[in-house]
C-alpha positions in Angstrom: -0.1 0.3 -0.1 1.2 3.6 -0.9 -0.3 6.7 -0.3 0.9 10.2 0.0 -0.4 13.5 2.4 -0.5 16.0 -0.9 -1.0 19.3 1.8 2.7 18.9 2.9 4.9 21.5 1.6 7.8 20.9 3.6 9.1 17.5 2.4 7.6 13.8 2.0 6.9 12.8 5.6 7.5 9.0 3.8 10.9 9.4 2.4 12.4 12.1 4.4 16.7 11.8 5.4 17.3 11.3 8.7 19.7 14.7 9.5 22.8 13.5 10.7 23.6 15.2 14.1 24.6 15.5 17.9 21.4 17.7 18.9 18.8 15.6 20.8 16.0 14.5 18.8 12.6 15.9 19.9 9.0 14.6 18.5 6.3 17.1 19.8 2.6 15.8 19.1 0.0 18.4 18.9 -3.5 17.8 17.0 -3.4 21.5 15.1 -2.5 24.9 16.4 -5.6 26.4 16.7 -6.8 29.4 19.4 -6.3 27.4 22.1 -4.4 28.6 25.3 -2.3 24.8 25.3 -1.8 25.8 21.2 -0.2 29.1 22.4 1.5 27.7 25.0 3.3 25.2 22.7 4.3 27.9 20.3 6.2 30.1 23.0 7.8 27.1 24.3 8.8 26.2 20.3 9.9 30.1 19.8 12.0 29.8 23.3 13.8 26.3 22.7 17.7 26.5 22.3 18.2 25.0 18.5 21.4 24.1 18.8 20.9 21.8 21.6 17.6 20.2 20.3 16.2 19.0 16.1 12.6 19.6 16.7 9.7 17.9 14.3 5.9 18.8 15.0 3.9 16.2 14.2 0.1 17.7 13.4 -3.2 16.1 12.9 -4.0 19.2 10.6 -1.9 21.4 9.3 -3.9 24.9 10.6 -4.6 27.0 13.1 -4.1 30.9 14.1 -0.7 30.1 15.6 1.1 28.3 12.7 2.7 30.7 11.5 4.4 31.6 15.2 6.2 28.1 14.4 10.1 28.5 14.4 11.5 27.6 10.8 13.9 25.8 12.3 11.2 23.6 13.4 10.1 20.7 11.0 6.6 19.7 10.9 4.9 16.7 9.6 1.6 16.3 8.7 -0.8 13.9 9.2 -4.5 15.1 7.9 -7.0 11.9 7.3 -8.6 14.4 4.6 -5.9 14.5 2.5 -5.2 10.6 2.6 -5.4 8.9 -0.7 -8.1 6.1 -0.8 -6.3 3.1 0.5 -4.6 5.1 3.4 -8.0 6.5 4.3 -9.3 2.4 4.9 -6.9 2.4 7.1 -7.4 5.6 9.2 -10.9 4.6 9.4 -10.3 0.9 10.9 -8.0 2.2 13.1 -9.8 5.1 14.9 -12.7 2.8 14.4 -11.1 0.9 17.2 -9.5 3.9 19.0 -6.0 3.3 18.9 -5.4 -0.2 19.2 -1.7 -1.1 20.5 -1.5 -4.2 18.5 2.1 -4.4 17.1 1.1 -4.1 12.9 -1.0 -1.3 13.3 1.9 0.2 14.7 4.2 -1.0 12.1 1.4 0.5 10.0 1.1 3.7 11.9 5.0 4.5 11.9 4.7 4.2 8.1 2.1 6.9 7.5 3.8 9.3 9.7 7.4 8.3 8.4 8.8 8.1 11.5 12.2 6.2 10.9 14.8 6.6 12.9 14.3 7.2 17.1 13.9 10.6 18.9 15.1 11.2 22.5 12.4 11.9 23.7 8.3 12.2 22.4 6.1 14.6 24.0 2.2 14.3 23.3 1.6 18.3 24.4 -2.2 17.8 24.9 -4.5 14.9 26.4 -7.1 12.9 23.8 -5.9 12.4 20.5 -2.1 13.2 20.9 -1.6 11.2 23.7 -3.3 7.9 22.4 -1.1 8.3 19.4 2.0 8.7 21.1 0.9 6.2 23.2 1.5 3.6 19.8 5.0 5.7 19.0 6.4 4.8 22.3 8.9 2.7 21.3 10.6 5.1 19.0 12.3 7.1 22.0 14.6 6.7 24.9 11.7 8.8 27.0 8.0 9.9 26.5 6.3 12.6 28.2 2.9 13.7 27.9 1.3 16.8 29.3 -2.3 17.7 31.1 -3.4 21.2 30.8 -7.3 20.4 32.1 -9.2 19.0 35.7 -10.2 15.7 34.3 -12.4 15.3 37.4 -14.3 18.3 35.8 -13.7 18.1 32.3 -12.7 14.7 30.9 -13.6 15.1 27.5 -10.5 12.9 26.8 -12.6 9.7 27.5 -14.3 9.9 24.0 -10.8 9.4 22.7 -10.5 5.8 23.8 -13.0 2.8 23.6 -12.8 3.0 27.4 -11.3 3.9 30.6 -8.7 1.0 30.7 -7.4 1.8 27.3 -6.8 5.4 28.3 -5.3 4.5 31.5 -2.6 1.7 29.3 -1.9 4.9 27.4 -0.6 6.4 30.1 0.9 3.4 31.6 3.4 3.5 28.9 4.2 7.3 30.0 7.5 7.7 31.6 6.3 10.9 33.1 3.3 13.2 33.3 3.5 16.8 33.2 0.7 18.3 34.9 0.3 22.7 34.3 -1.0 23.2 38.5 -1.1 21.0 41.6 -4.4 20.6 41.4 -4.9 19.2 37.9 -2.5 16.6 39.1 -4.3 15.8 41.8 -7.8 16.0 39.5 -6.6 13.2 37.8 -4.5 10.8 40.4 -8.4 10.4 42.0 -10.2 10.2 38.2 -7.3 7.5 38.0 -7.5 6.1 41.2 -3.1 5.5 40.5 -0.2 8.0 40.8 2.1 8.4 38.2 5.9 9.7 37.6 4.7 13.4 37.5 5.6 17.2 37.9 4.2 19.9 37.9 5.1 23.1 35.2 3.3 26.2 35.1 2.4 27.6 31.5 5.7 29.3 30.2 3.9 32.9 30.0 6.0 35.7 28.2 5.4 38.4 30.4 7.3 40.8 28.9 5.9 40.3 25.1 2.3 40.9 27.1 3.0 43.7 28.6 5.1 45.1 25.2 1.8 43.9 22.8 -0.7 45.8 25.3 0.4 48.9 24.2 -0.5 48.2 20.9 -4.3 50.3 19.6 -7.3 48.7 20.9 -9.6 47.5 18.1 -12.2 48.3 20.4 -14.0 51.2 21.0 -15.1 51.7 25.0 -18.9 52.3 24.8 -19.5 52.3 28.0 -18.7 53.6 31.5 -16.8 50.3 32.3 -16.1 47.0 30.4 -15.9 43.3 31.1 -13.2 41.1 29.5 -13.4 37.9 28.4 -11.1 35.6 26.8 -11.4 32.3 25.0 -13.1 30.4 22.7 -17.2 30.0 22.6 -17.2 26.7 23.6 -19.5 25.0 26.2 -16.5 24.3 28.9 -15.8 28.3 28.6 -19.8 29.5 29.5 -19.6 33.0 28.1 -23.4 32.4 28.5 -22.8 32.8 32.5 -21.1 35.9 31.3 -23.8 37.4 29.4 -26.1 36.6 32.0 -24.6 38.6 34.6 -24.1 41.7 32.0 -28.3 41.6 32.3 -28.0 41.5 36.2 -25.7 44.6 36.3 -27.7 46.6 33.8 -31.2 45.5 34.8 -30.7 44.9 38.3 -28.2 47.4 39.4 -28.3 49.7 36.6 -24.3 49.8 36.3 -23.3 51.2 33.3 -21.4 48.0 31.8 -20.3 46.4 28.8 -18.9 42.9 28.1 -15.7 42.5 25.6 -15.7 38.4 24.5 -13.2 37.9 22.4 -12.8 34.4 20.8 -14.5 32.4 18.4 -16.5 28.9 18.3 -19.2 27.2 17.9 -21.8 28.7 20.1 -21.3 32.1 18.9 -24.7 31.8 17.5 -26.3 31.0 20.6 -24.9 33.9 22.8 -25.9 36.1 20.5 -28.9 35.3 20.5 -28.8 34.8 24.3 -27.8 38.4 24.4 -30.6 39.7 22.6 -33.4 38.0 24.3 -32.1 39.6 27.5 -32.0 43.0 26.1 -27.8 43.1 26.6 -27.1 42.9 22.7 -25.8 46.4 22.4 -24.0 45.6 25.5 -21.8 42.7 24.7 -19.8 42.7 22.1 -18.1 39.4 20.0 -14.7 40.8 19.1 -13.7 37.4 17.4 -10.4 35.7 17.4 -7.5 38.2 17.9 -3.9 37.2 17.7 -3.1 40.1 20.0 -5.6 40.1 22.4 -3.9 42.1 25.2 -5.1 46.4 23.9 -8.5 44.4 25.2 -7.4 43.4 28.3 -5.6 46.1 29.2 -8.4 48.8 28.6 -11.0 46.7 29.9 -11.5 47.6 34.2 -11.9 43.9 34.8 -11.5 40.0 33.8 -14.2 38.0 34.0 -13.2 34.3 34.1 -16.7 32.1 34.0 -15.4 28.6 32.6 -16.4 25.3 34.3 -13.2 23.8 34.3 -9.7 24.2 33.2 -5.9 23.3 34.0 -4.4 26.6 34.1 -6.2 29.1 32.0 -3.2 30.9 30.1 -5.8 34.3 30.2 -5.6 34.7 33.9 -2.3 34.7 33.8 -2.2 37.4 31.3 -4.4 39.2 32.9 -2.2 39.2 36.1 1.0 39.9 33.8 -1.4 43.8 32.8 -2.2 43.8 36.3 -6.2 43.9 35.7 -8.4 43.0 38.6 -9.6 39.5 38.4 -13.1 37.9 39.1 -12.9 33.9 38.2 -15.0 30.7 39.4 -13.4 28.9 42.1 -12.1 26.1 39.7 -8.9 24.3 39.0 -6.6 27.0 38.1 -7.9 30.3 39.2 -7.6 29.1 42.2 -4.2 28.4 42.4 -3.1 31.5 40.2 -5.1 33.7 42.2 -3.5 33.0 45.8 -2.6 35.5 48.5 -5.5 37.9 47.6 -4.4 38.0 43.7 -8.1 38.3 42.4 -11.4 38.0 43.5 -13.0 33.9 43.4 -16.8 33.3 43.5 -19.0 30.6 42.8 -20.8 29.4 39.7 -24.0 31.4 41.1 -24.8 34.6 38.7 -25.8 36.5 41.3 -22.6 36.2 43.4 -20.4 36.5 40.1 -22.4 39.7 39.7 -22.4 41.0 43.3 -18.4 40.2 43.4 -18.2 42.5 39.8 -20.3 45.3 41.1 -18.4 45.6 44.8 -15.1 46.2 42.4 -17.3 48.5 40.1 -18.3 50.8 43.0 -15.1 51.1 45.0 -12.1 52.3 42.9 -10.0 52.0 45.9 -10.2 48.1 45.7 -10.0 48.2 42.2 -6.6 49.9 42.7 -5.8 46.9 45.8 -6.7 44.0 43.2 -4.4 46.1 40.2 -1.4 45.5 42.7 -1.8 42.3 44.1 -2.1 41.3 40.5 1.1 42.8 38.9 2.2 41.3 42.7 1.7 37.8 41.8 2.7 37.4 38.1 6.0 37.5 39.3 5.1 33.8 39.2 6.2 34.0 35.3 9.9 33.4 34.5 10.2 32.0 31.2 13.5 31.3 31.6 13.2 29.0 34.6 10.1 27.7 33.0 12.2 26.5 29.7 14.9 25.8 32.3 12.0 23.2 33.8 10.6 21.9 30.4 14.4 21.1 29.0 14.9 19.1 31.8 11.3 17.0 32.1 12.6 15.8 27.8 16.0 14.9 29.6 14.6 12.8 32.7 16.3 15.2 35.4 15.1 15.5 38.8 12.5 12.2 38.0 
């Protein structure tokens, strides 16, 4: 059987020769580079890696995403896109996915051939849950060391289960890893509770480019402020993020408390039409601005009065980290991630009750001194972000130091 992935412009993934070098060979597996927090962090890591030390291959399942242009030229990109397969390879892929990533030797050999992954790697990293770690578990023999990242509270949002035949299959995939990296202590604790076992693991906070965030926040703001107060939310428009909760809070602040407030919702996703309809039904469609995806959301965060996160589940939300860097008062639901980031009085935590969220926001809007307090506390808390330290921690986990 033969076939090709016609969209790959770099080199054929079937015939690429190995580069003779003494660098550490690193393969990173990621579904795509769509506009999510984990994808943003991955691109920041790729732009921090020392390419005198590492030879990096990025395996994408679909070569698309707003962060794709940010990938450095020194990164070799391979693409495994079912949409671009020839008929024969598509039959194999469909048979493979129908079994939800079996672990048989023959299947692994076929997968290796399809991906053009000849040769060995010093380390393979699957950077997210679900697809990435499922495929990684079938490629583990190609590396001396295998590491996977977990970016979510799996007890609160076990979305990755849909990529495996059953819980035992997902457990088996993680059993094959040498180490698991969690983006927060609470994400680690939730994972161990869910799987009722412990794995070799460490916590590495997301790499946050604080200086870059502050610099970019000084660019012109793409949205003009129309109301006295602005609330800002950044994230994909998906069920987990619960922007519907924010829209209801805006309605309560305006209709019940008479606060002249508007919300800037930055992001795109499958729920946009539903959210627009909700804003209209609640008679606040003139107070909810859908800003779409923004390559540079920082001027929007900077020009808002309060950053609001209303999610049901997170791991360590990048947007909250970025709001801390910009010294924004933050109101966030009390979930994994914000609870850890907003420690030491760095922001206001709330239940998921819309009335409580509205009252926390109202308290900040009514008290300028209180807002100033939380601005100062946010800046102080942002000192935990040190990209030089973060990249050294990543080097350590790749090499297996201190494991």
